[in-house]
VMD Tcl script that draws the C-alpha trace (Angstrom):
set ca {
  {0.00 0.00 0.00}
  {2.86 2.38 0.82}
  {4.37 1.57 -2.56}
  {1.12 2.56 -4.28}
  {1.07 5.88 -2.37}
  {4.63 6.59 -3.58}
  {3.62 5.90 -7.17}
  {0.62 8.22 -6.88}
  {2.80 10.94 -5.33}
  {5.39 10.63 -8.13}
  {2.67 10.77 -10.79}
  {1.13 13.89 -9.24}
  {4.54 15.59 -9.16}
  {5.07 14.69 -12.81}
  {1.61 16.05 -13.69}
  {2.39 19.33 -11.91}
  {5.73 19.61 -13.67}
  {4.13 19.01 -17.08}
  {1.36 21.50 -16.30}
  {3.98 24.17 -15.53}
  {5.79 23.39 -18.78}
  {2.56 23.61 -20.77}
  {1.79 26.98 -19.22}
  {5.23 28.19 -20.27}
  {4.74 26.96 -23.82}
  {1.30 28.56 -23.97}
  {2.74 31.87 -22.80}
  {5.49 31.69 -25.43}
  {2.97 30.90 -28.18}
  {0.74 33.78 -27.23}
  {3.73 36.14 -27.17}
  {4.92 35.01 -30.59}
  {1.48 35.06 -32.14}
  {1.04 38.64 -30.94}
  {4.35 39.65 -32.52}
  {4.27 37.54 -35.72}
  {0.66 36.48 -36.07}
  {-1.98 37.55 -38.56}
  {-2.27 41.23 -39.23}
  {-5.93 41.04 -40.17}
  {-6.46 42.91 -43.40}
  {-3.24 44.87 -43.28}
  {-2.11 43.67 -46.73}
  {-0.86 46.35 -49.06}
  {-3.26 47.22 -51.79}
  {-2.25 48.00 -55.36}
  {-4.05 50.55 -57.41}
  {-5.84 49.40 -60.54}
  {-3.27 51.14 -62.75}
  {-0.40 49.41 -60.93}
  {-2.07 46.00 -61.36}
  {-2.58 46.75 -65.05}
  {1.09 47.71 -65.51}
  {2.19 44.48 -63.82}
  {-0.23 42.44 -65.94}
  {0.96 44.11 -69.15}
  {4.60 43.46 -68.27}
  {3.80 39.80 -67.63}
  {1.93 39.55 -70.94}
  {4.98 40.95 -72.71}
  {7.26 38.44 -70.95}
  {5.01 35.58 -72.06}
  {4.86 36.89 -75.61}
  {8.65 37.10 -75.73}
  {9.02 33.57 -74.36}
  {6.48 32.15 -76.80}
  {8.00 33.91 -79.81}
  {11.35 32.21 -79.29}
  {13.35 35.33 -78.51}
  {14.13 34.17 -74.98}
  {15.91 31.01 -76.19}
  {19.34 32.57 -75.83}
  {18.78 33.82 -72.28}
  {20.01 32.26 -69.05}
  {16.92 30.02 -68.76}
  {17.29 28.59 -72.26}
  {17.81 24.83 -72.54}
  {21.37 23.87 -73.35}
  {22.30 21.82 -76.36}
  {22.94 18.20 -75.50}
  {26.36 16.93 -76.38}
  {26.71 13.56 -78.07}
  {29.52 11.06 -77.79}
  {31.43 9.93 -80.81}
  {31.18 6.28 -81.83}
  {34.79 5.70 -80.76}
  {34.13 7.12 -77.29}
  {31.01 4.97 -76.90}
  {32.95 1.86 -77.86}
  {35.65 2.66 -75.30}
  {33.08 3.16 -72.56}
  {31.30 -0.06 -73.52}
  {34.55 -2.04 -73.49}
  {35.47 -0.65 -70.06}
  {32.04 -1.51 -68.70}
  {32.22 -5.06 -70.07}
  {35.62 -5.46 -68.45}
  {34.25 -4.27 -65.10}
  {31.34 -6.72 -65.26}
  {33.66 -9.57 -66.26}
  {35.76 -8.81 -63.18}
  {32.65 -8.79 -60.94}
  {31.37 -12.06 -62.37}
  {34.80 -13.68 -62.02}
  {34.95 -12.67 -58.35}
  {31.46 -14.10 -57.80}
  {32.50 -17.42 -59.31}
  {35.49 -17.69 -56.98}
  {33.32 -16.87 -53.96}
  {30.72 -19.48 -54.98}
  {33.35 -22.27 -55.13}
}
mol new
graphics top color blue
foreach p $ca { graphics top sphere $p radius 0.5 }
foreach p [lrange $ca 0 end-1] q [lrange $ca 1 end] { graphics top cylinder $p $q radius 0.2 }
display resetview
């Protein structure tokens, strides 16, 4: 019975400790939400003429991209380089040699 009382006492202490920690976390959350939370409706508003200028600039960017003028820019896809037949044969021979070595080592392990 005394052992059960000790367990209950330890559990109550742990509950109190966790309650204190939760209160601290709640206080921190409320402080941060006050500083960094929603600023209800405080978004900047653009005038209609500013939105139209932005839209027109975007339309011009799309027109330029679709017309093919932007191909030489920094976002243009690069030409893919191809290997010569001789280089491909060298790579193939080296790969076959590597696999032959692997298979030979597997045969010696299996014996």
